[in-house]
N, C-alpha and C positions, 0 to 999 in steps of 0.2 A: 658371450661377453659378460663378465661379472657386473653387477649393478654398480658396485662402488668403484670400479676401475676409472681412475682419473677424476672422480667426483668428490667434493667435500662431504663428509658424513655428519649428519645432525642426529643427536639423540632425540627420542621421541618427546621428552619433556621440553627440550629446547625448541622443537618444532611447534609444540602447543603454544609456547610463549610468543613465537614469531606470528602465529596465526591469530593471537588474541585481538590485535587492532582491527581485525575484520578486513573489509575491502581495501582500506587504506594501506594494508601491508603489501598488497600486490602480489600475494603468494598463492600459488596453486599446488595441490597435492594430486598426483596421479598414482593409480594402483593397477595391478594386473586385471582385476575383475570388479564387478559392481558390489558383490557381497563384502569384499574387503573395504571398499570405499565407504559403504554404509557403516561397517563396524568401526572404521576410523572416525567417522563423523559422530558416532555415538560416544566413543571414547573422549573425543574433544568436548562434546556437550557435558559429559560427566565431569571432566576437568574444570570447565568453566563454572558449573554449578558447585563444585567443591570449593571454589574460590569465593563462594557467597554471592555470586552475581545473579540477579533476577532475570536479566535479558542480555543477549549478546548476538553479534552477527554470526551466521552459520559459516563454517569453514568451507572454502572452495575446494572440494575433493571430488574426484570423478575418475573413472577408468581412463587409461591412456587413449583407447579408440574414440571415446566420447569427447576427449579434448580435441582430437583431430577433427572430428565432425563439427565441433563448435567453432573452431577456427575457419573451417570451410564455409559454414553458414555466414560467418562475419564477412568473409571475402565475397560471398555470393551476392550480398546486398550492398555491393560497393562498385566502384569503377572497374574492379577486377573481374566482374561477372562474365564479361565477353571472353576472358582468357581462361576460364575455368570449364572443365568438362561437367556434364550433368551426372549427378550421382544416381545410379540405378538402385531401386529397392531390391530386396532379397527375391521377391517374386519375379521382377523384371529380369534379374540376372539369371534366374533359373530358366525362364522362358527363352532367353537368348541362347543359353547353352544347349537347351533341348533342340532349338532350331538349327544351330550349327551342327550338332551331332546327327540329327535326322537327315540333314543335307549331305553329310560326308559319305564316302564309300564304305568306310569301316562301320558307320552307324547303321547301315541297312541290315546287318546281321545280328543286331542286338535285339533282345526281347523287350527291353524297356529303355527308351531314350531318357525318361525322367530319372530312372535310377542311375544311369551312366552320367547324366548331367550333375546330379548331386555329388557323385564321386569326382567328377572333373572340377567342380567348384572347390572341393576340399584340396585337390591337387594344385589348383591355381593359387589359392590362398597360401598353401605351404611354400610354393615356389617363390612367392613374393616376400613372405616373412623371412625366408632364409636366403634370398637373393639367388635363386637357382634359375629363374626364367631365362636369362640370356644364354644359358648353356644347354637348354633342353633340345635344340635342333641338331647339335653337332656331336652328340655322344652316342656310342653304340647302345641299342636298346631293344627290348623285346617288342612283340606286336602291340601290347597294351600301351607301352610308353610311346611307340611311334604314333599310334592313333591319337594319344593325348596331345603330343607335340603338334600334330596337324590340326586338331581341334583348337588348340591354344592360338596357333597362328591365324586361323580363320576368325576366331573370337576377337583377338586383338585388332585384326584389320577392321572388322565391323565396328567395333567401339571407337576406334581412332577415326573412322569415316564419319560416324554420327556424333562425335564429341561426347561419348559416354565413358564413365568409369564406375567402379564398384568399390566397396570398402577395402578390399584386399590391396588396391593400388592408390587409395586416397592419400596416405602419407606421402608417397612419392609425387602425387599431383600437387600437394600443398608445399613441399619443400622449396621450390623456386620462389614462392610468393611470401615466405615468412618475413622478409625484410620490409615489405610494403606496410605503410602506416595504417592501411585499412584493416589489417589483420590485428585484432586486439589480443596481443600476447600478454601474459603475466610478466612482472618484473623478475620473478624468481619461480622456479619450478622444482618440487621435491618428488623424486621417484620413491614411493614407499612400498615395501613388501616384495620387491622384485628379487628373485633368487638369481636369475640371469636375464639378460636382454637379448632378444633375437636381433639379427643384423638389421632388419628394417627398423625396429624400435631404436636401436643404437644410432642409426643414421638420422632418424628424425630428431632425436634429442640433440645430436650434434648440430643439425641445421638450426634448431632453436637457439643453441648456444651461440652459433655464428651470427644470429640475428639480434643478439644482445641479451638473451635471457639467461639469468644466473641459474645454474643447475646444482642440485644437492641430491644426496641419496639418504635414505633412512630405512632402517630395518627394525622390526619389533625387538624390544629388549629381551634377551634370553632369561628364562626363569629357572630357578633351582626346583627340580621336580622330584616327586616321589613316584617313581615309575615301577610298574609290575607287569608281568605277563601271566595271563590266565587262560588255560585250555578249558573247553567245554565239550561235552559229548557230541552235540549237534549244533548247527547254525541257529536253529530255532531256540535252543537253550541259551545260546550266546545273546541273541536279540532280546529275549525276555530278561536276562540278567542285566543287560545294558539299560533296559527300560526301567527296571527296578532301581538300579543304581542312580539313574538320572532323577527319578522321583525322590529318592532319599536325599540326594544332595540338595535338590530344590527345597524340600521341606525343612532341611537344616539351615538353609540360607536362601530366602526368596530372591536376593539380589545377585546370586551367584551366576556367572557366565559358564554355561555348560555346553560342551561340544561333543557330538558323536559323529565320527568319520566312518564312512562305509565305502570301501574301494569299488565294489560292484553295485553302487547305488541304483543305477538304471535298471538292473535286473531284480534287485530285492526291495525296491522302493515300496511296493504295496504291503509286503509282509512287515517291513519296518514300521511304516505308518500305522498299520492295523494294531500291532502289538503295543506300540507306544500309546496309541489312543486308548486301548483297553486298560493299560496300566495307569495312565494319568487320569482318565475320567471313565471309570468302569460303568457308570450309570448312563453314559451319553446316549446309547441307543434307545432308552426308554422314552415313550411318548410323553410330552410335557416337561421333559428334563431341561429344555432350553438348549440353545446353541452357543453356550459359552465358548469363547475361543480357546483352543487347545494351547498348552504352554510350550509347544514346540513348533518348529518350521522345518520343512524338508526342502532343501535347496533346489533340487531338481524339479523343474516344472514338468507338466504333462502336455502331450500334444493337444492343441486347441480342439481338434476334431473329436477328442475322446470325451469332452465334457457333455453331459446330457443335453443341455440347452442347444449346443451347436450340433450335436448328433440329430436332434429333432428337426432343426432347420434343413439339414441335408436329406432327411427322410421326406420332407415336403417336396424338395427339388427332385429327388430321385423318383418319387411317385408321379410327378408330372412328366418326367422324362419318357416314360414308357413302361416296359415290363420290369417287374421288380420282385424280389423274393417275398413271399407272403409274410414270413416271420418279421420282416422289416416293416411291412405295412401294419402288422399287428401292433408293433411298438409305436407307430405313429397314431393309430386309433386310440391307444391307451395313454398317449403322451400328455404330460401336464402342460405342454408349451404350445398348444393350439387352442383356438376358441372353443368354449363349451366344455373344457376338460373337467371343471369342477361340477357344473350343473348337470352334465350328462355322464358322470363317472360310472354309476351303476349300470346304466343302459349300454354304455359302450363296452363294459366288461362282458355283459351277456351277448352283445353283438359279436364281439371278438370270438367268444367260445363257439357261437353258431357258425361264423365264417370259416373256422378251422375245419368243420365237418364238410364244408362245401367247396373250399378252394383247393387249387393244386399248389405245388411247391412254389410256383411263380404266378403272379397275377398282374393286372393292369387296371388303370382307372376305370375303363369301360367294364371289365369283368367284375371289378369290385362293386361298382354301383349296381350292376345287374344282380349280383349275389345279395346285396343288402336289400334290394327291392323284393326278391323272392323270400328272403328270410324274415322280413317284417310284414309280409302279405297275411291277411286275416285267416287264410285257410291253411297256413303252414303249421304242421304238428309241432315243430320246434320253433315257433314264432318268437322272435326277439323284439324287445321294445323299440320303437322308432326313436332315431336320434336326429332331430331336424337340423340342429346346428352343424353336426358332422356331415349330414347329407348335402346341406348347402355348401359347405367347404369343398367337398369332393366335386360337386357340380360346377362350382366356380373355377376350380383348378382344371377340370376337363375342358371347359369353355376356353379359358385362357390359353391352355396348351394347343387347342385346335387353331386358335386365331393368331398366336404369337410365337410359337416355338418351332416352327417347321423350317425356317430359313437359316442362313448363316449371318452372323453379325460380328461386330467388334466387341471388345471386352466391356467398354463403357456402356454400350447398349444392353448387353446381357446383364450387367450389374443392375440396371434399372428394372429389367424384367424379373430378376431374382428377388429384388425388393418388393415388387408388386405381388409375386407369388406368395411370399412370406406374409404380406399384409392380408391377402385373401384368406390365408389359413388362420388368421388371427394370432400369429406369432408375435410375442412369446407367451401368449396365454392370458387368462383373465385374472389370475391371482397376482398379488404384488411379488415382485422378485426380491430375494434377499441380497445382501451385499455381494456375495461371491457370484451370484447369478447375474447381477447387474454389471459387474466388472467383465464377466465372460461375454455378455451381450455387447458391451462396448468394444471388446477385443474382436468380436466377430464382425462388427461394423468396420473396424480398422482393416481387417483381412479383406472385406468386400471392397473397401476403398482402394486397397493395394491392388486388388484384382482389376478394378476399373482402370487403373493407371497403365495396364499392360498394352494399351493402344500404341504406346511409343515403340514397342519391340515386337508385337504380335499382330497377325492379321485376322481375318474373319474366321470364325469357327462355328460349328454346330452347337446347339444348346447342351447336349450331352457332354461334349468335349469341354465346354465352358465350365460345367458343374464339376467335372473330373479335375480340371486345373484348380478351381476354387478349393476343392477338397484337399488337393495336394498342398496348397498354401496353408490351409488350416492344420494339416497333419505335420507340416514342417515347422509350425509356429509353436515353440514351447511356451507355456503360459501357466502362471500361478497367481491366483487372486492375491491382492495385497492384504496383509493382516497386520495387527498391531505388533510392536516389538515384543518378542517372547524371549525367555531366558535360555531356552534349549535350542541349539542349531544342529540339524542333521545335515551333513555335508558329504560331498564327493571329495576325492583327493585334491583336485585342483582348486576347488572352492575353499578348502581349508588352508591353503598356503598363506602364510603370513598372519593368520588369525590368532588371537590370544584368548585364553580361557582361564577360569579358576579350576575347572575339572574337564578332562578330555578323555574320551574312550574311543579307541580305534579298533574296529572289529574286522573279522574276515581275513586275518593275516596269515593264511596258509602259504606253503611254499609254491602252490600252484597260482595263487592270486597275487602274491607280492614277493619279489618285484614283478611289475607287470611285464609280460612277455613282449618282445620287440614286435611291432607291427608296422613296417614301412609302408608308405603310401604305394599302392600297386601301379600307379600311372606315372610315377617318376622313377628313373633308374636308381636302384638301391645304392650303387657305388656313388652316385652324386649326392644322395642324402647323407651317407656316411661321411663323405669328405667334407660336407658343410657342418657336420656335428649335430644333425637332427637327433634328438634323444630317442625317438621311437624307432630309429632306422636300424639299430643293432642292439644285441643283448648287452654289450659292455656299456653302451651309452645309456640304455634304459636302467641298467643296474646302478650306475653312478647317480643318476637323477633321483631314483627312488631311495638310495642311501641318504642323499641330502634331505629329502623329504622326511625320512624316518627320523633323522637327527633333529629336524625342525620340530616334529611332534614332541620329542622328549624335552624340548625347551619352551613349549607353548603353554604349559599350564603348571600349576602347583601339584596337581594329582593327575597322573597319566596311567591309563590302563590300556594295555595292548592284548587283544584276545584272538583266539582262533578256535575252530572246531576240530575235533579228533576224528570224526567220521562223517561221511556223506553217503547215505543209503548203505551199501555193503563195502564201501571203500574206506580205507584208513587214510587219515591225513596227518601231516606234521606241520609244525610252525615254520614260518618264513626264516631263512638264514639271517635276515636283516634284523630280527628281534630276539634271536637266541641268546644274545649277550645280556638281555634284561632278566633280572631275577624272577623266577617263576613262583606263583602263589596258587593256592587252590581257591575255587569259587567261594568256599565257605569263609575264607579270610576276609571277604568283603563285608561280612556281618550285616547283610542287608535285611531289612524288616520283611516279613512274609506278607506280601500284599495279596489279599484275597481276590480271586477272579470274580467277576459279576455273576457268572453262572454258579459258582460254588456259594456265593452269598445268598442267592435265591434258594438254592437247595437247603442250605443251613437254616434259613429262616422259614421254611415251609411249615405249615400246620396241616397235618393230614386229617381229613374227614372221610369216614368210611360210609358209603351209601350204595345201595343196590341200584345200579343203572343199567341193568341188562334187559329191562322191559319198558317198551315205549307204550303209548296209549294204543288201545286196540283200534283197528280200522272200523268205520261205520258198516253196519249191515247193508247188503246189497250194493255196496260201493265196488267199482271196478278199478283194480290196480293197474297202473301203467307199467310197461315193461314186458308184457306178454309172458310167454312161458319161461323167460329168463329169470323171473322172480323165484321160481321153484329151484332152478339151478343155483342161483345166488344164495338162497336160504340153505340149500344143502351144503354149499361150499363154506359159508360162514353167515350166521344170522345177522351179524352187524353189517356185513357187506350188503345184504338185501335191504336192510333198513335204511342204510345210508344212500344207496343208489336209487331205490324205488320209492322211498318216502321223503328223504331229504333232498333227492335229486342232486346228489353230490357227483357230478360228472367230472372226469379228468379232462384236461386240456389236451387236445390232439395236435400234433405237428403234421401239417399236410405233406403227404409223401410226394416224391417226384413221379408223377404218373399214377396208375392204379395200384392199390396195395392188395393184399390177400383178400380182404373183405370186399373190395370193389370187384375183384375177379370172381369171387363166389357169387355176388349179386348178379353180375353179367351172366354167368352160366345159368343161374336159376331162372332169370328172366328169359333167356334164349330158349331153354327147354320147356318152359311154361308155354311160350308162343308155338313151339313145334307141336307139343302134344295137344294144344287147343285146336290145331289144324288136323292132326292125324287121328286122334281120339281112340285108336285101338291098335292092337298088334296086327290085326288083319290089314289095316290101311298101311301100316309100316311095311309089311311084307310086300304089299302091292305096288308101292311107289317106286318109280324108276330112280336110278342113281342121279340122273341129271335133275330131275324134279326135286329129289331130296336135297341136293346141293343148293338148288334155288331157294328151297324153303329154309334151310339152315342159314344161308346168307341173308335172307330177309329177316329172319328172327334175330340173327346177331346184330344186324343194322338197327333194328328196333330196340334191342337191349342197350346198345351203345348210345342211342338217342336218349333213352331214359336217364342213363348215367350222366350224359352230357348236360341235361337240364339241371340236375342237382349239383353236379361238380364240373362246370364248364372247362376247367383247365386240366382234368384228369387224363383226357385222351385227345389232346390237341394235336393237329398235324398228322404226321406219318404214324404216330402212336395209335391212332384210331384204326388205321388200315391194318397194322400189324396185329392189333388185338382182335379184329374181325377174323383174320386168317386163323389166329389161334383158336378162337371159339368154334369156327366151322370144323376145324380138324378134330377138336375135342368132341363136338357134337356127333360127328360121323363115326368116330371110334366108339362112342357110348351107345349110339343106336345099333351098332353091330352087336354089342353085348345084349341089348334089349331083344334082338331078333332070336336069341337063343332061348328065350322064355316060352312057356306054353301060352296059349291064347289068353288075352286079357283085354279089358277095356279100361280106359281112364275115366273114373267117376267124378273126381274132383281135382281141381288144380288151384293151389294157393287160395283155398276158400277160407274166409275169416269167420270165426265164430267165437262166442263167449263160452268159456268153460268154468266150472266151479268145483273146487275140491277143498274140503276142510274149512269152508266158510270163506274161501278166497276165490274171487272171480277175476279172471284175466281174459284178454282178447288173444286168441291163438290163430295162427295161419299155418295150415298144413301144406307142405310142398306138393304132395300128390297122394291120392287115394285110388287104388286100382281095384276093379272088380274082377275076380278070378273065375275060372270055370267052376261051376257048382254054386256060385252066388256069394261066396265068402270074399273078404276084402284083404288087401295088403296095403300097409301104410309105409310110404317111402320118403326118405329125407335125403336130398342131394348133399354130398359131402366133398368138398375139394381139398380139405386138409386131412390129417390123420383121423382115423375112425376106429373105435374099439367098442364092442358091445358090453365090455366090462363097465363102461360108463353108465349103463342102464340099471345096474344091479346094486343091491345093498340098501341100507337104511338111508344113506345120503348119496344118492346117485349123482355122478358128475354131469351127465347129460340126460336129464329127465324129459326131454321134449317128446321123443317117440313114445315112451311109456305113457306119458300124459295124453297123447293123441289116441293111443290104443284104448285106454279105459274110458275116454269121454266121447268117442266117435259116434256111439249109438248104433254101430253096425257090427256084423259078425266079422271080427278081425282074426284072420288066420296066419298073418305074418307081419312082422315089422322088420325093416331093413334100411341100412344105409345104402344109397346109391353112390358108390365111390367113384367120382369122375375125376381121375388124375391121369396125366399122361404116363402110360406104361403100367398103370395100376387100375384098370377098369374092372370093377367087380361089385357084387352085392355082398353085404355083410349083415347078418341079422339072425333072427330066430323065427321058426315057423311051427305051426301046429302039427304039420305032417311034412314028409319028404317031398321033393320034386315040385313044390309050388313055385319056387324061384331058384334059378341055378346058383349054387354056392351057399344057399341059406339052409341050414340044417335044423333039426328038431332039438329039443332040450337035451336029449341023450347024447348028441354030438357036441355039446357045448360044455367044456370043463367049467367055465365061469358061472354057468346057470344050473349046475347039478344040485344046488340047494333047494331047487323047486322040483316037486314030484311030477307036475303036469302042467300043461298049457293054462288050464283054468287057475291052477295055484299061482302060476306066474302072474297072470292078470290081477288076481286078488292081492298078491304081494305088492305089485306096483300100485294099486289103488290105495292099499293101506299105508305104504310109505309116502305117497304123494298127499294123501289126506293129512298125514302127520305134518308134513312140511307146510302145507297150506294153512293148517290150524295154528302152527307156530307163528307164521307171518301175520295172520289175521289178528292173533291175540297180542301182537306187539313184541314177541320174543326177539331180542336184538343183542344177545350176548356175543362177546368177541371170542369166537370158537372156531378157528380154522380147522377144516377137515384133516389136513396133513400138518400136524404140529412138529413132526420130527425134522423135516427139512424146510418147512414153511413153503412148500411148492404151491400151496393154495394161494399164497399172498404174492407170488412172484410178479404177476401182471395186475394185481389189484390196485385200483386208483385211490382207495380211501385209506391207505396206510397212515397218512398224516392225521386222520381223525381217530383211528383206533389205537395208534402208537404201538402196534404189535411188536416192533423190535425192542421197545423198552421192556416188554413183558418176557419175551422169549429169547431176545438177542438177535443180532443180524444173522441171516442164513449164510451158509458157505457159498462161495462164488461158483457159478456154473462152470464146469470144465469145458474147455473149448472142444467143439465137435461132439457134444453129447446128444445132439438132435433135438434139443428142446426148442420148441417154437412158440411164438406168441399166439394169442387168441385169433381164431380164424376171422 
């Protein structure tokens, strides 16, 4: 129905004059949405100020649904109360639909009753807006439509029985009572900015007219516009141009009303906001720059659950619930919205880094508290500082969870428990909240109050289900903190309807995005929607609606820019057919100033100072460096890496894997074989032991190894994972010992013996996996390897894997062989170099090693190793810390390095090429 059909038309200026007397005028203005109501109120205030008035009564202007609710509330506090249904909140309505769907036969096959309930609510609202509800039961329909008709019948029956209604039916509930004197109606009502009226709206206005309210219509006055169509290479270029255009127009006229319409605002909101902020306030990210309000407002709010303060509250609740992903607990530990966040900030950061080494992918309050106790113990090599406030919070949460969260309760009772939990955590933290955070906290309290009111429609639930429902309420609540009036409005298509501007830019108008494709509601028969004229139900109706909207844009401002992108990745795009009649201009014709990006301004203002920074202070004499033999490997790979990791202790943050990772499995195998050889001691005992006894020994050794890992990382091998890992270890151990049986006689002289070794003035603590005494008294040094192994890593001036060469030249014994013991399923073998043949199967002399032919003899090899390691040790001890990765061509050395943010290697050499899929590159073992 057209807005003006049968209604007298008022010009906007005439409407302002009628509103001027204020309340005495008895005049109310209704709009399609809140944003248009706020814009009309601002226009009226500007009109009154232009008349020279110092004060005036505000205009009574509000969205039509808000007027319906106001009339309902008037009637509710009168003698009509007993004849009115109770209005359900959005959360109550959702819960009631979920219950109806879950109890139905068709609902049992659904994956998510909550998602189906949200779709059903949309269909229910559409059915009442367009007066389709009476016809739902009797039309031919598909399975989805039949299911919805059944749900709607059940829902309507329950609400009728309990005298409930929701906002979708509130106009119909109020129509019979509009003639009652308790309902405080205006004397006159003006419908402003409506392109069309839906049948429900038209019926309600007709009922108002029948009750004595005088009705008028008013539409924004059309403007003569200078319109142009501008294509851009990409959507990002389009957004940047719109941002620069808005800034230029604002600088030219600070009082200008500027609009930017984005049809797909929900998808591109973050990009639009970011680019606008960078353009309007380039220095905003700088510390100390202040939080001056940005000159623009994005109409589309974000889910309440996405705000950091609300997310922190749910982290507290989920941690108390039971098992939770460690990375979420990590965010709670570092959150600014719990007690002690400021005073324990540094300690909690270190604690978080340590917990990442100990935790599994999931954890619980009990495991978390146990890990913190171990991590802060005095004997822990990676000891983290104690955080008493955090420890108290976790202890209080654990106690409260044990005593209060194990039963089923009603929503109001759980609301009290949730508030108590947040109080125990010191939520929302110790620092003062800013305005946006305070408003967010207030909105969270409203959501919690709405959850508590679910007692009317929901029964008892467990705590985890209560938290999940509260989270859905927060996720369904679109929220945006209030901000002062700003000149630039970023709007979606519907929010822009009826708005007036001085300058308007509409972007994203490709033929794929505009007109918007038809999307009929899937739960209502499409034929029924098309017969009623629902715009989204057919391509023709959608096209007609979008054509009228496009015409409205061209009359909404003195300057109108319509834009679109020409490409999206590798696809070519064309303009919408609805804007091809607008004359095309090039981006250059906008003649926008060149606004410098903040990054470019910093680079332009830089003042370079050249200083040698490749050498750090030398380490003190007789000092022992942490890091063990890896110091030599890191110094060989890149001197700066060694300096950053072993002197600055610049460790990367780990993400706990789900179960044991490659490093854990290597540790388990080392520990098991160490235990086995501690018992066997020699090849003779290995040959003598029976198969049953060997399996018993392997099982006990695997059990002990898993126990050691479980102490340091309780969640790594929980449940059946531990049993499976034990079976794997026993199988590997049995296969490896079969390989060991092929060797000549030997005795195990040392197992994981720790010793201090010094080379080139650098002393480190080393731990050798195994030292075997061979026939004749010579020794073999063995290192277990569960990943890829290559003896090429031992050779050259900067060896990739210098551990075995280091052991060989510092063992103080007659070393006749060094070898990797490669313990991998299907690849059991020794790889190494020996002084003579047949000492270890598969380990040949220098003559049989292509990579080692640069050395003439065994003694020359040992001398070369000592010389190279002495040079590396001397470099590190003297403070040599130049950024010099060994592999500069592909920067393979840097691929898994964790100190790239410190050395900024990619700024010097450029980013490396991406790894091709399937090239076999693996991370560090």
